[in-house]
C-alpha positions as YAML, in Angstrom:
chain: A
units: angstrom
residues:
- id: 1
  name: UNK
  ca: [36.74, 221.10, 168.38]
- id: 2
  name: UNK
  ca: [38.43, 224.22, 166.91]
- id: 3
  name: UNK
  ca: [36.83, 225.94, 164.01]
- id: 4
  name: UNK
  ca: [38.48, 229.29, 163.16]
- id: 5
  name: UNK
  ca: [35.75, 230.77, 160.86]
- id: 6
  name: UNK
  ca: [32.18, 230.36, 162.13]
- id: 7
  name: UNK
  ca: [30.01, 228.09, 160.15]
- id: 8
  name: UNK
  ca: [27.49, 230.06, 158.15]
- id: 9
  name: UNK
  ca: [23.98, 228.71, 158.75]
- id: 10
  name: UNK
  ca: [20.71, 229.27, 156.97]
- id: 11
  name: UNK
  ca: [17.65, 228.57, 159.10]
- id: 12
  name: UNK
  ca: [14.63, 227.31, 157.30]
- id: 13
  name: UNK
  ca: [11.25, 226.76, 159.13]
- id: 14
  name: UNK
  ca: [7.74, 228.00, 158.65]
- id: 15
  name: UNK
  ca: [7.43, 228.82, 162.42]
- id: 16
  name: UNK
  ca: [9.04, 232.10, 163.16]
- id: 17
  name: UNK
  ca: [9.46, 231.07, 166.80]
- id: 18
  name: UNK
  ca: [11.63, 228.04, 165.71]
- id: 19
  name: UNK
  ca: [13.80, 230.28, 163.58]
- id: 20
  name: UNK
  ca: [14.17, 232.75, 166.24]
- id: 21
  name: UNK
  ca: [15.05, 230.06, 168.94]
- id: 22
  name: UNK
  ca: [17.78, 228.78, 166.62]
- id: 23
  name: UNK
  ca: [19.18, 232.26, 166.19]
- id: 24
  name: UNK
  ca: [19.14, 232.92, 169.94]
- id: 25
  name: UNK
  ca: [20.90, 229.58, 170.64]
- id: 26
  name: UNK
  ca: [23.64, 230.25, 168.15]
- id: 27
  name: UNK
  ca: [23.91, 234.03, 168.71]
- id: 28
  name: UNK
  ca: [26.62, 233.72, 171.40]
- id: 29
  name: UNK
  ca: [28.41, 230.59, 169.97]
- id: 30
  name: UNK
  ca: [31.88, 230.96, 168.35]
- id: 31
  name: UNK
  ca: [31.37, 227.94, 165.95]
- id: 32
  name: UNK
  ca: [28.41, 229.17, 163.90]
- id: 33
  name: UNK
  ca: [26.66, 232.25, 162.65]
- id: 34
  name: UNK
  ca: [23.14, 232.63, 161.20]
- id: 35
  name: UNK
  ca: [23.47, 234.47, 158.01]
- id: 36
  name: UNK
  ca: [19.93, 233.91, 156.64]
- id: 37
  name: UNK
  ca: [16.50, 232.53, 157.21]
- id: 38
  name: UNK
  ca: [13.54, 231.39, 155.16]
- id: 39
  name: UNK
  ca: [9.97, 230.34, 156.00]
- id: 40
  name: UNK
  ca: [9.34, 227.70, 153.25]
- id: 41
  name: UNK
  ca: [11.39, 225.56, 150.85]
- id: 42
  name: UNK
  ca: [10.97, 227.94, 147.79]
- id: 43
  name: UNK
  ca: [12.31, 230.82, 149.63]
- id: 44
  name: UNK
  ca: [15.16, 228.53, 151.15]
- id: 45
  name: UNK
  ca: [16.41, 227.89, 147.59]
- id: 46
  name: UNK
  ca: [16.43, 231.47, 146.77]
- id: 47
  name: UNK
  ca: [18.19, 232.53, 149.89]
- id: 48
  name: UNK
  ca: [20.67, 229.72, 149.57]
- id: 49
  name: UNK
  ca: [21.61, 230.77, 146.09]
- id: 50
  name: UNK
  ca: [22.28, 234.35, 147.27]
- id: 51
  name: UNK
  ca: [24.22, 233.70, 150.50]
- id: 52
  name: UNK
  ca: [25.75, 230.26, 149.81]
- id: 53
  name: UNK
  ca: [25.65, 229.00, 153.55]
- id: 54
  name: UNK
  ca: [27.87, 226.24, 154.75]
- id: 55
  name: UNK
  ca: [24.85, 224.47, 156.30]
- id: 56
  name: UNK
  ca: [21.19, 224.78, 155.85]
- id: 57
  name: UNK
  ca: [19.06, 223.81, 158.95]
- id: 58
  name: UNK
  ca: [15.91, 222.67, 157.22]
- id: 59
  name: UNK
  ca: [12.40, 221.81, 158.49]
- id: 60
  name: UNK
  ca: [10.43, 219.24, 156.44]
- id: 61
  name: UNK
  ca: [6.66, 220.18, 156.68]
- id: 62
  name: UNK
  ca: [6.30, 223.55, 155.44]
- id: 63
  name: UNK
  ca: [3.87, 225.25, 152.93]
- id: 64
  name: UNK
  ca: [4.77, 226.11, 149.23]
- id: 65
  name: UNK
  ca: [7.62, 223.58, 149.09]
- id: 66
  name: UNK
  ca: [8.51, 221.09, 151.73]
- id: 67
  name: UNK
  ca: [12.10, 220.76, 152.98]
- id: 68
  name: UNK
  ca: [12.95, 217.51, 151.17]
- id: 69
  name: UNK
  ca: [12.26, 219.01, 147.80]
- id: 70
  name: UNK
  ca: [14.18, 222.07, 148.78]
- id: 71
  name: UNK
  ca: [17.13, 220.06, 149.98]
- id: 72
  name: UNK
  ca: [17.37, 218.18, 146.66]
- id: 73
  name: UNK
  ca: [17.42, 221.32, 144.72]
- id: 74
  name: UNK
  ca: [19.97, 223.14, 147.02]
- id: 75
  name: UNK
  ca: [22.34, 220.15, 146.84]
- id: 76
  name: UNK
  ca: [21.99, 220.03, 143.16]
- id: 77
  name: UNK
  ca: [22.98, 223.65, 142.88]
- id: 78
  name: UNK
  ca: [25.73, 223.70, 145.46]
- id: 79
  name: UNK
  ca: [27.41, 220.43, 146.40]
- id: 80
  name: UNK
  ca: [29.37, 222.10, 149.24]
- id: 81
  name: UNK
  ca: [26.23, 223.23, 151.24]
- id: 82
  name: UNK
  ca: [25.41, 220.60, 153.78]
- id: 83
  name: UNK
  ca: [21.81, 220.04, 154.75]
- id: 84
  name: UNK
  ca: [20.74, 219.15, 158.21]
- id: 85
  name: UNK
  ca: [17.01, 218.43, 158.78]
- id: 86
  name: UNK
  ca: [15.57, 219.99, 161.83]
- id: 87
  name: UNK
  ca: [12.20, 218.40, 162.35]
- id: 88
  name: UNK
  ca: [9.89, 216.59, 164.64]
- id: 89
  name: UNK
  ca: [9.09, 213.96, 161.92]
- id: 90
  name: UNK
  ca: [10.18, 210.39, 162.77]
- id: 91
  name: UNK
  ca: [8.49, 208.59, 159.85]
- id: 92
  name: UNK
  ca: [10.90, 206.07, 158.36]
- id: 93
  name: UNK
  ca: [9.81, 206.99, 154.77]
- id: 94
  name: UNK
  ca: [10.49, 210.50, 155.37]
- id: 95
  name: UNK
  ca: [13.89, 209.93, 157.10]
- id: 96
  name: UNK
  ca: [15.13, 207.97, 154.15]
- id: 97
  name: UNK
  ca: [13.59, 210.18, 151.51]
- id: 98
  name: UNK
  ca: [15.48, 213.01, 153.30]
- id: 99
  name: UNK
  ca: [18.72, 211.23, 153.01]
- id: 100
  name: UNK
  ca: [18.09, 210.39, 149.33]
- id: 101
  name: UNK
  ca: [17.39, 214.11, 148.65]
- id: 102
  name: UNK
  ca: [20.89, 214.93, 150.18]
- id: 103
  name: UNK
  ca: [20.51, 215.44, 153.88]
- id: 104
  name: UNK
  ca: [23.68, 215.15, 155.88]
- id: 105
  name: UNK
  ca: [22.09, 215.21, 159.15]
- id: 106
  name: UNK
  ca: [18.83, 214.87, 161.08]
- id: 107
  name: UNK
  ca: [18.04, 216.66, 164.37]
- id: 108
  name: UNK
  ca: [14.71, 216.13, 166.20]
- id: 109
  name: UNK
  ca: [13.30, 219.48, 167.29]
- id: 110
  name: UNK
  ca: [12.64, 218.38, 170.86]
- id: 111
  name: UNK
  ca: [16.32, 217.79, 171.44]
- id: 112
  name: UNK
  ca: [17.96, 220.32, 169.20]
- id: 113
  name: UNK
  ca: [19.23, 222.74, 171.87]
- id: 114
  name: UNK
  ca: [21.27, 220.02, 173.39]
- id: 115
  name: UNK
  ca: [22.50, 218.48, 170.03]
- id: 116
  name: UNK
  ca: [22.75, 221.35, 167.66]
- id: 117
  name: UNK
  ca: [26.49, 222.15, 168.14]
- id: 118
  name: UNK
  ca: [27.48, 218.50, 167.69]
- id: 119
  name: UNK
  ca: [25.31, 218.12, 164.62]
- id: 120
  name: UNK
  ca: [26.55, 221.22, 162.97]
- id: 121
  name: UNK
  ca: [30.18, 220.79, 163.54]
- id: 122
  name: UNK
  ca: [30.14, 217.05, 162.66]
- id: 123
  name: UNK
  ca: [28.30, 217.75, 159.45]
- id: 124
  name: UNK
  ca: [30.57, 220.63, 158.58]
- id: 125
  name: UNK
  ca: [33.66, 218.31, 158.93]
- id: 126
  name: UNK
  ca: [32.11, 216.04, 156.40]
- id: 127
  name: UNK
  ca: [30.51, 213.40, 158.55]
- id: 128
  name: UNK
  ca: [26.87, 212.47, 159.07]
- id: 129
  name: UNK
  ca: [25.01, 213.34, 162.34]
- id: 130
  name: UNK
  ca: [21.76, 211.68, 163.39]
- id: 131
  name: UNK
  ca: [19.70, 212.25, 166.39]
- id: 132
  name: UNK
  ca: [20.19, 209.15, 168.54]
- id: 133
  name: UNK
  ca: [16.47, 208.24, 168.28]
- id: 134
  name: UNK
  ca: [16.82, 208.22, 164.55]
- id: 135
  name: UNK
  ca: [20.08, 206.31, 164.51]
- id: 136
  name: UNK
  ca: [18.42, 203.71, 166.81]
- id: 137
  name: UNK
  ca: [15.47, 203.39, 164.37]
- id: 138
  name: UNK
  ca: [17.83, 202.97, 161.35]
- id: 139
  name: UNK
  ca: [19.76, 200.30, 163.23]
- id: 140
  name: UNK
  ca: [16.53, 198.48, 164.04]
- id: 141
  name: UNK
  ca: [15.61, 198.47, 160.31]
- id: 142
  name: UNK
  ca: [19.10, 197.33, 159.31]
- id: 143
  name: UNK
  ca: [18.97, 194.47, 161.76]
- id: 144
  name: UNK
  ca: [15.55, 193.35, 160.49]
- id: 145
  name: UNK
  ca: [16.19, 189.80, 159.33]
- id: 146
  name: UNK
  ca: [13.30, 189.63, 156.80]
- id: 147
  name: UNK
  ca: [15.72, 190.26, 153.97]
- id: 148
  name: UNK
  ca: [18.93, 188.79, 155.38]
- id: 149
  name: UNK
  ca: [17.57, 185.20, 155.78]
- id: 150
  name: UNK
  ca: [16.63, 184.67, 152.09]
- id: 151
  name: UNK
  ca: [18.62, 182.55, 149.72]
- id: 152
  name: UNK
  ca: [19.94, 183.91, 146.54]
- id: 153
  name: UNK
  ca: [17.32, 181.96, 144.68]
- id: 154
  name: UNK
  ca: [14.56, 183.83, 146.62]
- id: 155
  name: UNK
  ca: [16.11, 187.27, 145.99]
- id: 156
  name: UNK
  ca: [17.28, 186.87, 142.36]
- id: 157
  name: UNK
  ca: [15.22, 185.88, 139.28]
- id: 158
  name: UNK
  ca: [16.11, 182.63, 137.45]
- id: 159
  name: UNK
  ca: [18.04, 184.67, 134.86]
- id: 160
  name: UNK
  ca: [20.06, 186.52, 137.37]
- id: 161
  name: UNK
  ca: [20.99, 183.17, 139.14]
- id: 162
  name: UNK
  ca: [22.01, 181.73, 135.77]
- id: 163
  name: UNK
  ca: [24.16, 184.83, 135.16]
- id: 164
  name: UNK
  ca: [25.81, 184.51, 138.62]
- id: 165
  name: UNK
  ca: [26.49, 180.85, 137.86]
- id: 166
  name: UNK
  ca: [28.16, 181.65, 134.49]
- id: 167
  name: UNK
  ca: [30.19, 184.64, 136.02]
- id: 168
  name: UNK
  ca: [31.34, 182.32, 138.99]
- id: 169
  name: UNK
  ca: [32.78, 179.83, 136.47]
- id: 170
  name: UNK
  ca: [35.11, 182.46, 134.86]
- id: 171
  name: UNK
  ca: [38.86, 182.11, 135.26]
- id: 172
  name: UNK
  ca: [40.50, 185.51, 136.00]
- id: 173
  name: UNK
  ca: [39.16, 187.99, 133.49]
- id: 174
  name: UNK
  ca: [38.18, 185.33, 130.93]
- id: 175
  name: UNK
  ca: [34.73, 184.25, 130.33]
- id: 176
  name: UNK
  ca: [33.60, 182.23, 127.38]
- id: 177
  name: UNK
  ca: [29.88, 182.49, 126.81]
- id: 178
  name: UNK
  ca: [27.75, 182.38, 123.72]
- id: 179
  name: UNK
  ca: [26.34, 185.60, 122.20]
- id: 180
  name: UNK
  ca: [22.78, 184.71, 123.32]
- id: 181
  name: UNK
  ca: [23.82, 184.83, 127.02]
- id: 182
  name: UNK
  ca: [25.44, 188.26, 126.41]
- id: 183
  name: UNK
  ca: [22.05, 189.56, 125.16]
- id: 184
  name: UNK
  ca: [20.38, 188.05, 128.18]
- id: 185
  name: UNK
  ca: [22.93, 189.76, 130.48]
- id: 186
  name: UNK
  ca: [22.29, 193.14, 128.76]
- id: 187
  name: UNK
  ca: [18.57, 192.67, 129.38]
- id: 188
  name: UNK
  ca: [19.16, 192.29, 133.13]
- id: 189
  name: UNK
  ca: [21.09, 195.46, 133.22]
- id: 190
  name: UNK
  ca: [19.28, 198.38, 135.14]
- id: 191
  name: UNK
  ca: [17.95, 201.06, 132.68]
- id: 192
  name: UNK
  ca: [18.82, 204.65, 133.43]
...
């Protein structure tokens, strides 16, 4: 992979040893340069606002503000900054909440020296990078058949099934339905 300008990195972790280890690992690398660090989520937001890094390597469990909350705010303020969670947390809810907050990658701390270059360069190029153990867990969840084997009638309400039946009887872009049905359809629409 050829990256001409080093990827600017903000390292966020409440443990100085972790921040120092990341800086040492990246110190001699041509592809990335640590340009800032923070010890909690609140500080991460402030530093990210000031230095505008390409990537934030973000721990999750930190004092004052956790990494998930900080990731969400950083992504809202700068859509171009990528967030890679650097954590030891393998909890399903935390993983999915991290991605919902805007994370682009997920590195487990016990493997990060071996995977950090691939993770950083992959995310910088616009893709997502997951630690293989996390990818495997997500695949297990996706393959779970508990939600796949249900019929439409088990997943949808009676009103939603009725709506689907009416729509499936439309021809082209023309659907002739009575106004009462339109009101029912509007009541099924998600709010927000």
